[in-house]
VOFI-513255 format. One line per 5 residues: number of its first residue (from 1); for each residue y, z, x of C-alpha. Coordinates in Angstrom, 3 decimals. Example, Ala and Ser with C-alpha at 12.3 -4.5 7.8 and 13.67 -1.06 7.14 Angstrom:
BEGIN
1) -4.500:7.800:12.300  -1.060:7.140:13.670
This chain:
BEGIN
1) 119.461:180.901:-22.342  120.114:184.636:-22.716  117.563:187.045:-21.299  117.506:190.688:-22.291  118.116:193.165:-19.444
6) 114.744:194.596:-20.400  112.490:191.565:-21.006  109.368:193.703:-20.473  108.281:197.331:-20.713  108.943:198.797:-17.277
11) 106.852:201.861:-18.065  103.728:199.706:-17.834  102.264:198.611:-14.484  103.278:195.179:-13.194  100.368:192.712:-13.187
16) 102.208:190.666:-10.543  102.402:193.728:-8.308  98.638:193.939:-8.719  98.393:190.391:-7.394  100.576:191.342:-4.449
21) 98.197:194.166:-3.490  95.451:191.604:-2.987  97.210:190.281:0.104  95.102:191.135:3.166  98.103:192.600:4.954
26) 98.377:195.326:2.313  96.776:198.691:2.940  94.879:198.575:-0.367  92.894:195.569:0.822  90.990:197.914:3.132
31) 88.605:200.368:1.498  89.134:203.839:2.876  86.027:205.735:3.857  84.569:207.719:0.980  86.681:206.445:-1.909
36) 87.680:203.434:-3.999  91.041:203.266:-5.746  91.195:201.898:-9.283  92.707:198.691:-7.917  89.963:198.337:-5.325
41) 87.372:198.885:-8.043  88.911:196.006:-9.973  88.941:193.898:-6.823  85.294:194.555:-6.022  83.067:191.716:-7.187
46) 79.332:192.340:-7.273  77.029:189.593:-6.039  73.320:189.130:-5.470  73.697:190.946:-2.121  74.278:194.259:-3.935
51) 71.130:193.816:-6.005  68.988:192.570:-3.108  69.971:195.445:-0.819  69.510:198.068:-3.526  66.085:196.611:-4.317
56) 65.066:196.658:-0.653  66.145:200.278:-0.263  64.306:201.492:-3.347  61.072:199.520:-2.905  60.357:199.532:0.845
61) 58.674:202.853:1.740  58.668:202.041:5.494  62.429:201.510:5.707  64.241:204.364:7.468  67.493:202.926:8.840
66) 69.867:200.320:7.371  72.506:198.941:9.733  75.276:197.221:7.816  77.242:195.023:10.202  79.964:192.395:10.058
71) 83.566:191.808:10.993  86.460:193.945:9.799  87.336:192.828:6.278  83.776:191.724:5.537  83.298:194.216:2.697
76) 81.031:196.831:4.313  82.754:199.902:2.882  83.123:198.424:-0.594  79.421:197.517:-0.624  78.524:201.075:0.398
81) 80.580:202.510:-2.487  78.783:200.250:-4.946  75.378:201.110:-3.498  76.076:204.811:-3.845  76.904:204.341:-7.528
86) 73.919:202.065:-8.125  71.159:203.926:-6.237  69.442:207.153:-7.265  71.094:210.207:-5.680  68.120:210.871:-3.403
91) 67.771:207.272:-2.161  70.088:207.717:0.850  69.791:210.833:2.997  73.073:210.121:4.768  75.758:207.445:4.999
96) 77.851:206.976:8.140  80.602:204.381:7.984  82.990:205.020:10.841  84.537:201.990:12.537  84.043:199.750:9.518
101) 87.682:198.704:9.433  88.612:198.281:13.104  87.660:195.310:15.251  87.394:197.648:18.264  85.840:201.109:17.846
106) 87.554:204.227:19.129  85.863:206.709:21.443  85.666:209.209:18.583  83.910:206.695:16.325  81.405:205.832:19.051
111) 80.691:209.492:19.734  80.128:210.245:16.053  77.576:207.499:15.517  75.916:208.203:18.856  75.520:211.785:17.713
116) 73.854:210.728:14.465  71.274:208.484:16.138  70.725:210.938:18.979  69.479:213.432:16.392  66.428:211.284:15.687
121) 63.562:211.715:18.133  62.433:208.092:17.837  65.947:206.723:17.432  65.374:206.295:13.692  65.052:208.906:10.940
126) 61.602:210.325:10.143  59.540:208.958:7.264  61.085:209.699:3.881  64.568:209.950:5.376  66.753:206.854:4.890
131) 70.087:206.584:6.711  72.696:203.866:6.178  75.138:203.155:9.004  78.032:200.692:8.872  78.954:199.464:12.332
136) 80.386:196.223:13.659  79.068:194.483:16.765  81.670:196.024:19.052  80.520:199.489:18.067  76.852:198.596:18.620
141) 77.637:197.376:22.138  79.458:200.630:22.867  76.532:202.625:21.501  74.106:200.746:23.728  76.247:201.494:26.772
146) 76.453:205.190:25.831  72.706:205.591:25.301  71.829:203.661:28.453  74.138:205.750:30.616  72.733:208.958:29.122
151) 69.162:207.689:29.591  68.485:208.145:25.865  66.005:205.301:25.889  64.600:205.511:22.359  68.109:205.401:20.888
156) 69.089:202.551:23.216  66.019:200.629:22.023  67.167:200.861:18.403  70.558:199.411:19.322  68.862:196.794:21.508
161) 66.795:195.781:18.495  69.916:195.439:16.327  71.740:193.360:18.928  68.731:191.092:19.396  68.280:190.330:15.704
166) 72.023:189.656:15.497  71.654:187.132:18.318  74.107:188.920:20.624  73.576:187.583:24.180  72.530:190.016:26.880
171) 69.666:191.019:29.131  68.284:193.850:27.007  64.518:194.414:27.143  62.411:195.537:24.180  58.618:195.453:24.355
176) 56.588:193.818:21.587  55.043:197.037:20.241  58.408:198.747:19.883  59.890:195.660:18.221  57.056:195.573:15.698
181) 57.671:199.245:14.909  61.417:198.695:14.447  60.832:195.569:12.344  59.372:197.873:9.722  61.752:200.813:10.107
186) 65.127:199.104:10.561  66.967:196.609:8.375  70.002:194.881:9.863  72.286:193.318:7.246  75.073:191.168:8.683
191) 77.710:190.575:6.006  79.249:187.844:8.152  76.167:185.804:7.188  76.760:186.266:3.452  77.672:182.958:1.773
196) 81.002:183.518:0.007  81.431:179.983:-1.355  79.299:177.027:-2.360  77.942:178.090:-5.738  78.727:179.595:-9.113
201) 77.146:182.971:-8.386  78.808:183.453:-5.006  81.700:185.700:-4.167  84.647:183.314:-4.453  83.792:182.098:-7.947
206) 83.400:185.666:-9.168  86.669:186.692:-7.521  88.499:183.893:-9.317  86.971:184.819:-12.667  88.264:188.382:-12.243
211) 91.874:187.090:-12.359  91.823:186.402:-16.100  94.902:188.146:-17.547  92.961:189.075:-20.697  90.211:190.912:-18.783
216) 90.894:194.686:-18.896  88.357:195.219:-16.089  89.851:192.452:-13.961  92.420:192.477:-11.196  95.359:192.384:-13.647
221) 93.887:195.223:-15.700  94.414:193.371:-18.984  98.094:192.676:-18.162  99.450:195.083:-20.770  103.039:194.538:-19.654
226) 102.696:190.820:-20.377  102.185:191.595:-24.076  105.631:193.174:-24.150  107.296:190.439:-22.075  109.685:187.911:-23.623
231) 109.811:185.577:-20.584  106.128:184.836:-19.978  106.878:181.119:-20.398  108.803:181.372:-17.112  106.077:183.255:-15.254
236) 104.220:180.837:-12.978  102.086:183.610:-11.381  100.628:184.728:-14.729  99.808:181.129:-15.608  98.373:180.600:-12.112
241) 96.086:183.602:-12.550  94.790:182.134:-15.815  94.297:178.755:-14.159  92.426:180.257:-11.220  90.075:182.018:-13.655
246) 89.224:178.663:-15.270  85.609:177.681:-14.360  86.485:174.048:-13.623  89.358:174.961:-11.308  87.085:177.536:-9.718
251) 84.555:174.786:-9.035  87.181:172.608:-7.336  88.515:175.425:-5.170  84.992:176.557:-4.312  84.151:173.069:-3.075
256) 87.271:173.054:-0.890  86.576:176.504:0.571  83.014:175.400:1.293  84.458:172.515:3.304  86.580:175.034:5.236
261) 83.501:177.178:5.909  81.592:174.189:7.283  84.530:173.271:9.501  84.756:176.839:10.808  81.010:177.152:11.197
266) 81.132:180.492:9.359  81.831:181.734:5.862  85.293:182.877:4.833  85.459:186.679:4.810  86.251:188.520:1.538
271) 89.564:189.838:2.833  90.714:186.310:3.671  89.568:185.119:0.258  91.600:187.775:-1.546  94.593:186.988:0.637
276) 94.347:183.282:-0.166  93.720:183.828:-3.882  96.780:186.076:-4.136  98.897:183.495:-2.335  97.742:180.773:-4.731
281) 98.432:182.964:-7.754  101.886:184.172:-6.699  102.995:180.612:-5.981  105.740:181.632:-3.576  107.518:184.054:-5.903
286) 109.333:186.963:-4.277  107.194:190.085:-4.111  109.986:192.384:-2.939  110.305:195.252:-5.367  108.867:194.437:-8.797
291) 107.807:190.743:-8.799  108.341:190.634:-12.550  112.068:190.986:-11.850  111.961:187.718:-9.905  110.466:186.017:-12.974
296) 113.204:187.513:-15.152  115.856:186.055:-12.824  114.239:182.600:-13.047  114.236:182.895:-16.845  117.859:184.043:-16.924
301) 118.840:180.981:-14.900  116.672:178.731:-17.108  115.321:177.275:-13.876  112.421:175.166:-15.136  112.157:173.403:-11.785
306) 111.466:176.736:-10.045  108.589:177.246:-12.487  107.203:173.779:-11.699  107.467:174.477:-7.975  105.598:177.775:-8.383
311) 102.728:176.444:-10.479  99.266:176.298:-8.937  99.288:172.567:-8.044  102.410:173.190:-5.943  103.294:176.697:-4.788
316) 101.104:177.736:-1.873  99.884:174.174:-1.260  103.437:173.127:-0.374  104.336:176.141:1.787  101.075:177.790:2.888
321) 101.216:181.053:4.828  97.692:182.421:5.227  95.141:180.766:7.467  92.845:179.878:4.576  95.557:178.225:2.470
326) 96.799:176.236:5.449  93.271:174.889:5.873  93.001:174.128:2.150  96.365:172.354:2.225  94.964:170.194:5.026
331) 92.356:168.895:2.547  95.037:167.922:-0.004  93.622:164.879:-1.887  97.158:163.594:-2.556  97.248:162.596:1.122
336) 93.870:160.844:1.039  93.422:157.214:0.146  91.641:156.905:-3.189  91.965:154.683:-6.246  92.300:157.742:-8.495
341) 95.158:159.272:-6.519  96.921:155.895:-6.232  96.770:155.422:-10.017  98.493:158.761:-10.612  101.104:158.325:-7.879
346) 101.996:154.759:-8.911  102.776:155.816:-12.497  105.030:158.778:-11.666  108.768:158.386:-12.276  108.556:155.417:-14.617
351) 108.704:157.588:-17.718  109.528:161.273:-17.008  108.368:162.313:-20.479  105.004:160.698:-19.783  104.800:162.696:-16.546
356) 105.479:165.895:-18.510  102.834:165.042:-21.099  100.382:164.254:-18.318  100.897:167.701:-16.780  100.364:169.551:-20.055
361) 97.294:167.493:-20.922  95.732:168.013:-17.491  96.378:171.749:-17.242  95.706:172.281:-20.966  98.430:174.764:-21.852
366) 96.812:175.645:-25.200  95.750:178.968:-23.638  98.548:181.463:-24.296  98.256:182.709:-20.708  99.302:179.238:-19.502
371) 102.716:179.192:-21.154  104.494:178.345:-17.918  102.798:174.920:-17.897  105.071:173.773:-20.733  108.129:175.085:-18.893
376) 107.099:173.258:-15.724  106.523:170.130:-17.809  110.078:170.396:-19.124  111.316:170.128:-15.526  109.414:166.841:-15.210
381) 110.772:165.566:-18.533  114.377:166.263:-17.513  114.045:164.384:-14.227  111.458:163.621:-11.547  111.652:166.439:-8.953
386) 110.655:165.648:-5.351  106.904:165.948:-4.860  106.080:165.346:-8.524  103.507:162.674:-7.723  101.572:164.810:-5.254
391) 101.739:167.835:-7.535  100.204:165.822:-10.364  97.459:164.540:-8.049  96.634:168.129:-7.084  96.574:169.073:-10.793
396) 94.067:166.273:-11.399  91.968:167.432:-8.450  91.953:171.093:-9.498  90.760:170.185:-12.984  88.015:167.902:-11.692
401) 89.633:164.566:-12.582  90.067:163.463:-8.948  87.423:164.255:-6.313  88.330:166.096:-3.159  86.755:163.280:-1.196
406) 84.268:163.265:1.658  85.727:165.683:4.177  82.451:166.723:5.800  80.142:163.845:6.826  77.118:163.969:4.561
411) 74.717:163.417:7.464  76.088:166.471:9.309  75.542:168.815:6.380  72.073:167.391:5.785  71.170:167.672:9.484
416) 72.203:171.336:9.525  69.716:171.801:6.686  67.089:170.028:8.873  66.643:166.885:6.789  64.800:164.482:9.100
421) 66.703:161.251:8.402  70.036:162.993:8.828  68.877:164.716:12.030  68.019:161.324:13.518  71.400:159.946:12.471
426) 73.213:162.866:14.079  71.169:162.497:17.280  72.246:158.841:17.498  75.906:159.883:17.235  75.420:162.586:19.874
431) 73.755:160.182:22.309  76.463:157.548:21.879  79.182:160.175:22.243  77.725:161.647:25.426  77.404:158.282:27.122
436) 80.858:157.118:26.041  82.504:160.344:27.197  80.670:161.081:30.438  78.511:158.139:31.451  78.166:154.376:31.257
441) 76.108:151.950:29.221  74.875:148.635:30.620  72.476:146.209:28.952  71.752:148.789:26.272  70.664:151.375:28.875
446) 72.416:154.754:29.184  73.462:156.378:32.460  74.735:159.932:33.054  76.408:161.351:36.200  74.396:163.071:38.912
451) 77.299:165.205:40.153  80.205:167.171:38.725  82.825:165.116:36.943  85.485:167.649:37.880  85.442:166.426:41.485
456) 87.695:163.502:42.325  85.571:160.673:43.753  86.134:157.021:44.565  82.484:156.262:43.846  79.965:157.810:41.500
461) 76.209:157.717:41.140  74.731:157.811:37.647  71.068:157.882:36.635  69.396:156.081:33.760  68.231:158.429:30.998
466) 66.575:157.787:27.654  68.874:160.141:25.744  67.050:160.128:22.381  64.124:161.756:24.217  66.407:164.482:25.608
471) 68.563:165.325:22.586  67.496:167.254:19.507  69.052:169.244:16.681  67.496:172.663:16.241  67.949:175.102:13.348
476) 70.084:178.166:13.869  68.181:181.215:15.076  69.476:183.674:12.474  66.625:183.235:10.028  64.036:183.460:12.818
481) 65.582:186.514:14.451  66.344:188.469:11.283  64.414:187.103:8.274  64.680:190.334:6.258  68.441:190.649:6.735
486) 68.968:186.951:5.992  66.971:187.282:2.775  69.204:190.144:1.621  72.474:188.256:2.178  71.134:184.862:1.049
491) 71.998:183.272:4.398  72.335:179.502:4.692  73.133:177.488:7.863  76.607:176.076:8.508  75.935:174.959:12.089
496) 72.942:173.888:14.164  71.916:174.153:17.794  72.281:170.998:19.815  69.696:170.664:22.618  70.719:168.397:25.488
501) 67.975:168.489:28.103  67.669:172.183:28.957  71.130:173.060:27.646  71.749:174.392:24.158  75.175:174.018:22.535
506) 76.282:175.207:19.098  76.760:172.096:16.973  79.517:172.786:14.465  81.510:170.248:12.498  84.470:169.963:14.947
511) 82.033:169.321:17.822  80.215:166.669:15.800  83.512:164.982:14.952  84.474:165.111:18.632  81.262:163.278:19.501
516) 81.925:160.751:16.750  85.366:160.033:18.194  83.976:159.858:21.724  81.378:157.302:20.609  84.297:155.132:19.449
521) 86.033:155.465:22.815  88.551:158.222:22.007  89.336:160.900:24.594  89.488:164.594:23.623  92.768:166.260:22.809
526) 93.769:169.470:24.561  92.517:171.562:21.639  89.072:170.022:22.072  88.739:170.738:25.771  86.694:173.928:25.414
531) 84.077:172.153:23.293  84.279:169.135:25.579  83.584:171.310:28.620  80.279:172.601:27.229  79.170:169.034:26.532
536) 80.193:167.867:29.987  78.231:170.668:31.628  75.147:169.758:29.570  75.477:166.070:30.497  75.908:166.853:34.211
541) 72.933:169.218:34.171  70.759:166.581:32.506  71.834:163.941:35.010  71.051:166.155:38.000  67.635:167.010:36.573
546) 66.660:163.308:36.574  68.411:162.267:39.771  65.447:163.178:42.006  62.998:160.846:40.268  62.533:157.810:42.531
551) 61.611:155.458:39.716  64.845:156.024:37.813  67.390:153.183:38.013  70.791:154.263:39.372  74.257:152.968:38.620
556) 76.792:153.162:41.459  80.379:152.745:40.331  83.523:152.101:42.336  86.213:154.029:40.485  89.011:152.276:42.388
561) 87.850:148.671:41.999  86.230:149.209:38.616  82.964:147.640:39.758  79.412:148.830:39.132  76.087:148.084:40.811
566) 72.628:148.656:39.329  70.112:149.973:41.852  66.421:149.733:40.944  63.281:150.431:42.923  60.270:148.146:42.676
571) 56.900:148.143:44.494  56.400:145.145:46.755  53.479:144.736:49.187  52.707:148.437:49.045  56.276:149.528:49.630
576) 59.200:150.466:47.406  61.968:147.886:47.590  65.498:148.382:46.355  67.150:145.781:44.210  70.943:145.898:43.919
581) 72.800:143.742:41.423  76.415:143.751:40.332  76.743:144.507:36.598  80.501:145.041:36.283
């Protein structure tokens, strides 16, 4: 085919360049203090957090200090800009947002915020004066050190309060009366606790909706250049943007990102979401210079296969770059055993035209913004490119025709939410895993070591323990420590606390899966050793705690010979008698 040297109006902004600016490595992905660019305004997606925080500020007369915390890239500055436009002018007396972008605060940033708080006699503004400060945890720790060294105790107490409600470990004392006072005066909002996936009204779904090429207020700004373009049928990124804005595809991606969040034990930050969304939309197209030029070159070469390779079901899923997309690619349903996926894969290649028709019917290219679907389908009709089967499975998954599959055990998710039956099921797995990994089981009784497993020994002594009585799953402390802040962000648990005797270990999904594997006899891989170490310490501590009880049966093992002897103590004629029997 012949493509005009000017297939689009170059005087208009490139919508594909707008997609490229979403990448987290770009400078525009960070909101500069005090301003929002037009692109950042389009990128900002309001959620219930904006409304809840604005409502709290305007209706709570006792509130005097709002501390907005969270990791770099969590959206603190963007939220502040929206609050300032939403709230009455007099609602906030001052806004201080230094160190919102850096993971580690500079000395200048610490000094500035220390100076602001030092100006308040009680460490917080006086009644009728509401200050909003954005500061990550690193900055709060630096502030506490500064105030402590300067003996500015009231200011140090405010930072102590913030660190305590955030659950930051440390021996920082705050008396009950002062805590009660600060409970009323200070609101700590941790944006790292904001759910970004797992529901229609949450951040990810709203981000995806903002990609619609027809939306003048969206990320692509209405895509004016596209209306002048003669090669839109060769533009996979424009079609991908339209697909990503589709509610059904948004539902499928949201479910997958929710699985990633559960596996991480924390929600995916907004900056990572934008980075991943941009990668999915661009589909691997070159972003050097004007990305529209890369589309024009594909059109000039009539390279329908390049369009197929760049479409949403392929593209980033085949060659992922960002952390989030690599994790999503790891959930690829085309690599999971299912009847639905097998049906699609088995039919591919028999009739290439049927494969092409299947693609167009699944991705529904009736929408004019999805023109590239028909071009990609032509590549399938001409021949069967490598990876066609898996690409079609992913297309079925994205449009809700094939389920993602059970990636997170249902009992784990339910136990995190404190459902009793699931908690009991998880406790059973934990007990079996602990015994299999660190102890021994004989005649249905469990034994744990009474000394460190790191020491090389030819013989070991283990003590009998009723593990179900010693193991429990507790809820995370966030809602207890900071109920007001959790209410603002809509916090929900992704992990639980695992109590083993007197030890408490964070129970996230990878740790639970490690215990599942251990219960089946598998040993930990190198990547699991850190988690495994915390479990081993808890098991050893529990064993030592019970070792001094005379009535407890002991198991003595010979590590060289592989033998084991059960030692029990029984009263006989007023004396304790030992009974030793070989059990292995």
